C-alpha positions, 0 to 999 in steps of 0.5 A, spaced: 461 532 517 462 529 525 469 532 529 474 527 531 478 529 536 485 525 538 488 526 544 495 524 546 498 526 553 505 525 553 511 525 549 512 517 550 506 517 545 509 521 540 509 515 535 502 514 536 501 521 534 505 520 528 502 514 526 495 517 527 497 523 523 500 519 517 495 514 516 493 517 509 500 517 507 501 510 509 495 508 504 497 512 498 504 509 499 500 502 499 496 504 493 502 506 489 506 500 490 499 496 488 499 500 482 506 499 480 505 491 481 498 492 477 502 495 471 506 488 471 500 483 472 494 487 468 499 490 463 505 486 462 510 492 463 516 490 467 517 494 473 524 495 472 524 498 465 517 500 463 519 500 456 520 492 456 515 487 457 515 483 464 518 476 464 514 471 466 518 470 472 517 478 474 509 477 472 509 471 477 512 475 482 508 481 482 502 477 482 504 473 488 506 480 492 500 484 490 495 478 492 499 478 499 498 485 500 491 484 499 491 479 504 495 483 509 490 489 509 484 484 509 487 481 516 487 488 518 480 490 515 483 495 511 482 496 503 485 500 498 479 501 494 475 505 499 
């Protein structure tokens, strides 16, 4: 396996350092959000109460948001499935 070295030269780049180090956490957070929405779009579970079935409006909103997340990630050349 190769080695990757990230170098940041100043305190002003502190936000860039944190973003670089937290990239995997962001992916996991997006995955969790996608799975929450998937629970509604694929299995009909309400996001508000898992023991209830989602209303048609909730299903439509979950599907729309899930598609928009995928489109945004695609625009950045990112993929949750990798």
